[in-house]
N, C-alpha and C positions, 0 to 999 in steps of 0.2 A: 364075486363081483357081479354075477349074473342075477344074484339076489336083490341087489341094490340099484335099481334104474330109476329112481325118483329124481325129479329135476333138481331137488334140493341138494343132492349130493354134488352137482356140479358147482356150487358155491366154494368148495375148497380148491378149484382148479382156477378161481379168478384171480387175477392181478389186482395189487392195491390201487392202481390207477383207475380201475372200473368202479370205485366206491364214489360216494358224493364228496367232489372236490369244488371248491370255489376257486375258478380260473380268474385270472387277471381280467378278461374279458367280461365275466359275470360280475366281479367286483365294480369295475367301472359302470357297468349298466345299473347296478344297484344303486350306486352313490349318485349317479346322474339323475335317476328317477326319484331317488330321497330328496336331492338338492332341488329338482323341480316343483316336488311336492310342497317342501317348505317356504319356497319362494311363493307358490300360488297360495298357500294358507296365509302366509304373512300379507299378500297383496289382498285377499278376500277379507281378513280381519281387519286390515287398515280400512278397507271400503266400508265395512259394517259400522265401524267406530265413527268413521268421518260423516257417514250417512245418518246415523244415529245422532251425531250432536248437531247436524244439520236439520233433521227432522225435529229435533228439541227447540233449534233456533227459530223454526217455522211456526211450532205449537204456540211458544213464547210470543213471537209477533202477532199470530192471530188472537191470542189471548188479549195482548196488550192493545191490539186495535179496537177489541170490542169494548175495553174498558174506556179507551178515549173517546169512543162514540157515547158511551154512557156519560163520561165527563163533560163532553161537549153539550150534550143535551141537557144535563142538569145545570151547565152553567148558563146556557141560553135561557131555562125556565126561571134561574136565580135571578137574573138580570131583568126578565120580565116581571118577577116579583119585586124587585126593587124600584122598578117603575111604579107599580101599583102602590107601594109603600111610600114613595114620594109623593104620589098624588093625594094618598090620604092623610099625610102630614101637611101638605099644603091647603087642605080643606079642614084643617084642626079648628076646634073652637077657640081656643088660646090665640092662635094667630089671627083669626078672623077678628075677634075683640081687639086685638092690638091694632089691626089696619083700621078698623073702624074709628077707634080712639087710642092714638098712640100715646103711652104714657111710660115712664120709667118703672112703674110697679109691674104693669102688665108685660113689659119687656124681659124684666127678672124673672117673672113667673114663666114666661116662655122658654128663656134660655135653661132655666131648671128643669123644665119639662124635656126639653131636647138632651140634656146632660144625662138624664135618666135614661134615654134612649141609645144614646151613644155607649153608656156603661153596659147596657144589657144585649146590645146587637154587635158582635165581634167585627163583622166586614163594615160597619158604620163608623167613618172616622170624625165626621162633624156635620152640621147644618149652618146654613148661612141665608141671611134675608137681604135682598137687594132692593132699592127703590125703583120706580118706573124709569129712572135715568141710568140704571146699570150700576148705581154706586152702592157700595156695601154699607149697610145700615147697622148689623151685629151678626155675631157668629159665635158657635160654641167654642172653637179653637182659632188661634191667629196663625197657624200654619199655612192657610191658603188667602191671607189678606191682600197678597200682592196679585192674586188672580183678576183678570179682566174677563168680563163676559163678551163673548163674540158679537160684534156690531149686528150681524146678519140675525141675531136672536133678539133685537131690540127694535123699537119703532113699529110703524105701520107697515114696513116693507117686509116683514117677516113671513115666513110660510107656514109656521107653527103657531097654535095657541090653544087655549080652552083646555081640554082635558089631555093634550099632547104633553109628552115628556121627552125631553131631548137628552140624549145619552152621549157624552163627549167621549174623545179619543184617550186612550191611556196616556198618561204622563208620571213624571215622579215630582216628589216633594220630600225636603227633609223633615222628619218628624223626630224629635228628641236626639238628634245627630245621626239618625238613621234614614238612609235614602227608602222611600216608600213609594212604590208603585200605586196609582190610584185612576180612578174616573169619577167624574160627577155626573149628577143628573139635574135638569132645572125643569120646574113647573111653573107655568104662568099662573099669576093670580090676577083674575078679571073682575071688572065690575059688571053689573047686568047689561050695560051698554057697550060691553067687551073693550073698555079702556082698562089700563094696566094699572093694578094696585102696587105691583111688586112683583119679585121673582123668588122663589124658594129653591135653595141649591143644596143638595146631599152629597157627601163626599163618601166613596166606597173604596175600600182596600182589596186590591186585585188578589193579594198572596192569602188574605184570610178568607176571601169568598173561595179560591180553589181549596183551602184547608177544610172547609166545611164540608167539601164533596169528596174529597180524594180519600179520607180514612174508610169512607164506608164501600167503595167502589173502586179503589186502585190499591195495587201491591206497594206497600210502604218501601219495600227494598229497590225499587224500580223509580228512578227520578222522573219527574214530570215538570216540563218546561212548557213555558208561553211565550211566543215571539210574536212580533207584529210582521207584517208584509214586507218590512225592511231588513228583517233578520235581526232587530235588537230584542234582548232578553228582557222580559216583564216580570217573569215569575219563575222559580226553580233555581235560584242561586243557592250557594253553600250545599251543592251535593256531596254526598259521602264519596270520598275516592274518585273525582270526576276524570273523564279522559282528557289527555293533554290538548286536543284540539278542541274542546267544546268549552262554549263560554259559561263562566262561573260567577260573573260580576253583574249585577243589574245594569242595563244599558249596554252591556258587551254586544258585540256583533258576530253572529253566526257565520254571516255573509264572509267576513274577513278571516275568521279562524278555521272555518272548515268550508271553504268554497265549493268542493266536490258535492257534499250532502246539500247544500243550500241551493245548487243548480237543479238538483232533482226535484227539490221541494218546490221551488218557484214554478216549475213546469207541470206539477200535478197538484191535485187537491188533497190526495191521500196517498199513502203506500209504504214500501218497506225499501231499506237500504242496508245492503250487507257489506261491510267493511272488513278489512283484515282482522281488526280487533274486537268489534262491536257489531250488532244489529239494531237499527234505528226504526222506529215506527212513527209515522206523523199524520196529523190531520187537520184540515183548514176547518175553523170554525167561524160562524157568523153569530155574534152575540146579539146584536140588535140592528134592525133595519131603519135608517132614518130617510126624511125626504132628500137630504142632501146627499148622502153617501152611506155605504155599509161599514159596518165595523167588523173586520175579518181578521182573525189571528190564528197563529199556529199552535197545535198542541203536539209536543214531541216528547217521547220516551225512548230509552236504549237500555240495552243490557251488554256487559261485557261476554265475549266468548270464554273467557277463563272462568267466569261465575257458571257458565253453562257447562263447561267440562267439569268443574268441580261437583255440579250436580249430576253429571253423567258418570262420574268415577267409578261408582259401584257397578253400573252396567258395563263400562269398560273392561273392568277386572272380568266381569262374567263372561264376556265376549272373548278376552284373550284366554281365560282357562279353557273355555269351549273350543277355541282354535287349536289349543295346544292339545287338547283331547283328541280332537279330530285327527290333527297331525300324527299323533303318536299312535292311534288305532290305524290310520292309513299306512303308516311306516310298517308297523307290525303284518299289515296284510301285506304289503308288497314283499317284505321279507319273507313271509310265509309262502307266498306265491313262488318265489324264486327258489324257495328250499323245495317246495313241491316239485317243481319243473325239473330241479337237478336231481331228485330222488327218481322221479319217473323215469329220466334219460338215463340214470344209471342203471335201473331195473332193466330197461330196453338194451342197454349196452351189454349187461351181464347175460341177458338171454342171447342176444345176438352171437356173443363170444362162446357161449357153451354150444349153440346150434352150429356154428361155424368153425369149431375148433378142428374137426377132421376133414373140413373143406378149404382149409387154407393152405398157404405155401409152405407151412411147417410140417416136417415130416414127424408124426406123432403115432405111439403105441401105448395101449393100456395093457399091463402084465400083472398078473396076480402074484402073490408073494412066493409061488411054487416056481415062477419063471415062465409060465405058460401065457401066451399072448392072447388077450380076450378082445381087443379091438385095434384096428388100424385103419389109417386113412390112405387114399389114393397115392398121395405124394411119397409116403412111406414104402407103400408096395413098389412103387416105379423105381425108387432108390436101390431097393433090395431084389429088384429084377424078377419078381414073383407076382402072380395075382393075388387079388384081398382074399379070396376064400381059401386059397392054398397056404395063407399064413396062419387063420385062425386056429387057435388051441395047439400051435405048435410051439416047441421049446425056443425060448430067446437064445439060449446058448449056441443051438445048431444053427438057428437063422443068421447069427452075427459071425459063425464060425469061430468062436471062443473056446479056447482049452479049458480044462477043468481047472487049472491053478488061477487063471485070469479070472475066470467066472466066480470062483470062491472069494477072489479078492475083491470083486464088485460086491458080492453079497455081504462080505464084512462091512466095507464102506457104508452101504445102506443101512446096516443094522447100528452102526456107530455113529454115522454122520449124518445119516438121513439123504445123502446124495453121492453121486459119483460123476465125474466128467473125465473125459480123455478121447484119443483118437483109436478108431477101430477099422482094420484094414479088411476088406471082403476079398476071399478068394473066388472072384469071379473071372469072366473073360475081360473085363475092363480095369480090374484091381482098383475097385473104388475104395476111397478114404472118407470115413464119416466121422465127424466132431459129435461126439455123442454125450448128452446130459441125461442122467437117470435120477429121479427122485422119488423117495418113498413117502407114501401118504397113508393116511388113517381114513377109512370109511366113517361118515359123520354119525350113520345109524346103527354100527357095529364095531366089533374089536378088530374086523380083517384089516389088512393092508394092500396096498397095490401100488405098483410102480408106474410112474409116467415117464416115459422113454421119448425124447426129442433128440434128432440128430439132424445134421446139415451135411450134405455132400460137399467136401473140401478138396475134391480130387483135382480141381482145375487149380485152387490155390496151393496145394501140395505141388503140383506139377511146376507151378511158376516159381515157388521157393526153392524147388530143385534146379530149374533153369538159371535162377538168379545166382545160385550157388556156382554153378558151371561158368557162368559169365564172370563172376568174381575170380574164378580160378584162371581164366583166359585173360583177365585184365592185370593179371599179375605178371605180365611179360617183362621184357627188358626195356620197352619203349615207354616213355613218359607220357600219359594220356590224361586229359581232363575234359570235363563236359561242363559249358557254361550255356548261359542264356543269350539272347540277342545283345545285350549290353555288356557282355563279356564277364558277368560275375559267375564265379566258380560254383557249380553245383555239385559235383562229384569228381574226385580225381583217384588214381591208383597210387600206390605205395612209391613208385618211382619217380612220379611228378612232385609228391610230397617231399621227397629226399632230395631232387633236384632244386626245388626252390626253398628248402628248409621251412616248410610250413609248420611243422610239427603238430598237426591236426587241424590248425586253424584256417579253415577254407573260406572264411568270410572275407574275401578280397577279390578284386576284378584282376582279370588277367592283363589288362592295359597297364595297370600298376606294377606288375611283374616285370613286363617287357619293355618298359620305358616310356618316356614322355613322347618321342616321335611316333611311335606305334599310336600312342593315345590321341595324337592330333590327327592321325589319318584314318582313325577307326571307322569314321563314317563311309569315306571311299573304299575300305576294306570290305566292310558290309554290303555296300553296293555292289562290289565284284562278285561276292560269294552268292548274293542273290541272283545275278545274271548267270555265272559260271559254275557255281557249285562249291568252289573252293578257292583258296589263297595261299600261296606258298611264298617263302622269303627265308634269308638267313639274318637271324637276330645276334648281334655281336654284344659282349658285354658292355656295361657303362658304369659311371660311377655309382656306387652303392648297390648294384646288381646283386641278385641273390645267385648268380652262376657265374662260372669263369671261363667256360667254353663257348664257342660260336654254334648255335643252335640251328638246325633246319626245322622249321616251322610250318605246320600245315594246317590251315584252319578249314574243316569241312563243314557244311551247312546243311541243318535238318530243316526243311521248308515246310510251311503249312500249305494248305490248298489254294490260299490266295497268292502264294508266293512270298510271304514274309519269313523272316528267319524265326525259328522256333527256339533250336539248340544248335550250339556249334561243338563240334567235335575237334579238340586241338592235339596234335601230337608233336612231340618235340625228340630230336635225335642229335647227338654231338657230330659235328662235321668240321671239314677244313674250310674256311672263306675262301670264296672263287676270286675275290679281288681284295686288295689290301684294306684294312679298315680304315675309315676316315673318323678323324676326331671328333666332328661334329654330328655323325651320323651313326647310329647302331643298327639301322636295317638296310640289308643290301638285296638288290634284286628285286625292287618292289615299284620302282619308279614308273616302269612301262604298264603297271596294273593299276595305278591310281593317278587322280588329277591333281597336279602340284600348283601352289601359288606361285604368282611371278617371282617373288625374291627366292623360293626354293629351285625355280628353274634357273635362275642367274646363278646360284651357287653350284648347281650342277654343271652349267655350262662353263663357268670358270674352271673347273677342275678337269675337264676334258683336254686331251693333248691337242696341240695345233694341228698334228695330221688327222686327227678324228674330226676336228672342226672343218678342215679344209673338204673333206669329203661329206658334207652335211649341207641341209637345206632347212629355212624356216618358213614354216606355213601358217598364214593368219586367216582365221574363218570368221566373217561377220554373220551372225545368225539373226540378226534384227531385221526383219522385212519392213519396208518404208510403209507406212501408214497404218500399220497393224498395232504396233506397240508405240503409240505417239505420246502418250502422257503417262502421268504417275500412278494412275489407277490401273494401267496394264502392267506394271513392274512384276507383280506376282506371276503373271501369265508368262512373262518373259523368263523369269527364273526358272518355272518348271519346265519351259521348252529348252532351255541351256541345259538343264539337268538330264533330260531325256537324250539328248543329243551327246553329251557326254559318256552316258551309260553305253549307248549304242557305238561310239567310237572305241571304247575300252574293250568292247567284245571283240572287235577285228584289229585292234592295234598291235602291229609287230613288236616283238620284244625290244628292239634297238631304236623304237620310237619313243617320244615322250610328250604328254599332253600337259597344258597348264592353262589356268584361266588367267586372262589378262585384265579383263574388266567386264562389267555385265553388258552380254551381248557379243563379247568376242572370245574366241579361244586361240591358242597358240599351240602348234605341233612342231616340236624339233625333230628332224629327220636325219639320223646319223647313218653312216655307212650307205650313202645313196648318192645319186647324181640327179641332174636337172630332169632327164626323161623319166626315172623312175618316180620321182618327186611329183611330177606332173600325172603320172599314170596313177598314183596313189590318190591324188585328189581327185581326179575321175571317178576312180573306184568308189571312194569315199562319198562323193555327192550322190552316185546312183544308190549306195545302199540307204542313205538317208531318205532319197525320194520314194524308195521301196516301203519304207517306214512311215511315210506321210510327214517327214520331218525336214523336206529338202526345199520347202518356199522360201524364197527370198534370200538364200544363202550365196554369199560371194568368198572367194578365196582367192587370197594374194600370197606367191612363193617368191621367196629370194633366196640366192645363193650367197656363200660365206665369202669374204674377202679377208686377205691376210691382216692379224692383228686387229680384227674388228670386234668391238664390244657388243654385248648382246641388246643395248639400248639402239645403236646403229644398225644392228642387224633387223631389229624390229621396225626402225624407221624405213628401211628399205621395203621390207615386206608390206608395210602400210602404204607405200607408194604404188606397189603391183595391186594391193587391194582397191585403192581408189580408181585405178584403170579398170579394174574389173567390175566395178560399179557403174562405170561410165560406158562400158560396152552394151551393147543391145542384146545380141545374140550369145554372148560368152558370159559365164560366171566365173571363170578361173583367169588369172592372168600371172605370168611368170616374169619377173624383171631380172635382167642379167646386168648387174650394175657394174660400174667402173669406179676405182678410187677416186675420192675427191681430192682436192689441192691440200686440204689440211692433212689427209690421210697419207698422201705423197711425201709431205715434209717429214711424217713421222718415220 
């Protein structure tokens, strides 16, 4: 053994609980951290996805706003170009010739020239010539025949003329059964003296005007809507899968279908609007500026959030996969960290166990396979009553005082079973008894074996077992004895009690069930007397269905705690002859002076007394309710406690031939037998003095009555009550004794 002192050899001494174990606390800690991690990763991933979609919405909105600006600029330039084109057409040679010399031939030739223009220019719906009075002369199409020129543009009161071009507000007209939004431009044709020759009007399609601009500068998948300042739709109808609250028919009102969006647009010239379903971008456009008014319209575009989510689907998958990988790696990191902490703690525990093995409370020896002690701790040396140095290299057989046969038996058990355990008695002055356990272990780095000897001094246990055996022999006497708790439940009993009550080993029963209902009803008072006096004695008579046939002298002795409460009851039972004849309604004899009866029980007791005993008796009524102290229901509990304290104090000093009973809350009755008026009055004085010594005499009044022939208990109490009232009326006396005479009704009896 001395050759192998490496620390690794101590591993064979370690118990399995020192290895790495996942306790419930570690598992709950790991699960809580993993749950918090998953929740955090889920929240962060959701935030990244939502922020990504929001960022994509904002990017789309910025891009669409830039496109709307381009479309607005191009539309304004286009309208300006249309004004220039209208002016060129108004100064055309054919029209000038026709106005100088109107003829049908020139008219047809002019109309033919205009038709070629409308065929080659998509947004040009038609042209018309009006005379100086504003009446239509001829036009390329009849769709606008009902149109009247505004009076403000005719005559000398106009503000425009010459090279000015008037652009009308947008309006609708049916063309080939389809409602077409349009606006017209008017050019004044003047003579050199600025007189009017006529008016040239060109009709332009708004939808086709935007279609010539949108393909080059706008995303075809995003709708483009044009609305006037009142919210009516002039372009952008027939949208692919429009939103439910967006106008989709020409002339429909955004103000009515989507008032929230319109309020924002009406208050701003441009901006963004984010709803639950889509993102909107709008821009107010001024197509042309007239002397009378401005021609302003709104360009509106939107995209569904579902479309953005579809575009973001690949990135969402990438973010979710990245979140899952992060959660997985973080979970593995947490698990590995817990594993590392557990292994490090297990190693520390192993080292502490190895270092502290010989410094623990366990008595331990290490012995080689020849039985020589190699090492021993201080606890074992103290148990063997020898110093540590004196025990090293000594024979284990001699140290433990083993004979050859027993030592050989131990060696055989270690050879075949690798362990042995048993008790060894040391032949020393104190005759110690050791509980010994010997295990055979193999050295990890060699073929040598050693014994690990652990023992515990069980001298006290052995002595207690011997004492318990002696007590068992002592309890086997002729007296039936049982041990119960404070509630009377049997804990232990001897054979005589088992035989007396025919328990047959079944001790799961209460002593009150074995001794009858009357004792059970009085159990609280009995335990109260035991708490005060230490024991209670009575004779218990047999009753119906009782387990015994003879009168039993019963003694209940209490084992009290430090606070004065009953911890155990030692009950003894002896067969005896009853001191008085047994009553049919009572099986407990000699107990009344030791307990507080109820009034009906006192009445039964009084009824069974002989007339001679009654004539030598007095009745004492005690009022324990001080005036003004317990005056309301909230103080009833205090009155009950005070009455209980007074009852217990009276029981301690109550003579054997007296009996105390409860009349009502705040009043007690004491029946004094074998007494006279003087002794009754003296007893009342002594009782009151004793209560005052215990600080219980405040406000107590006592009334005493003497017995009259053939008197009932009710009359007896009434007479005592009269004396009590007189005692309360007295200023300096608390005791009044009434010597009553028979009433007329009693005399007749």
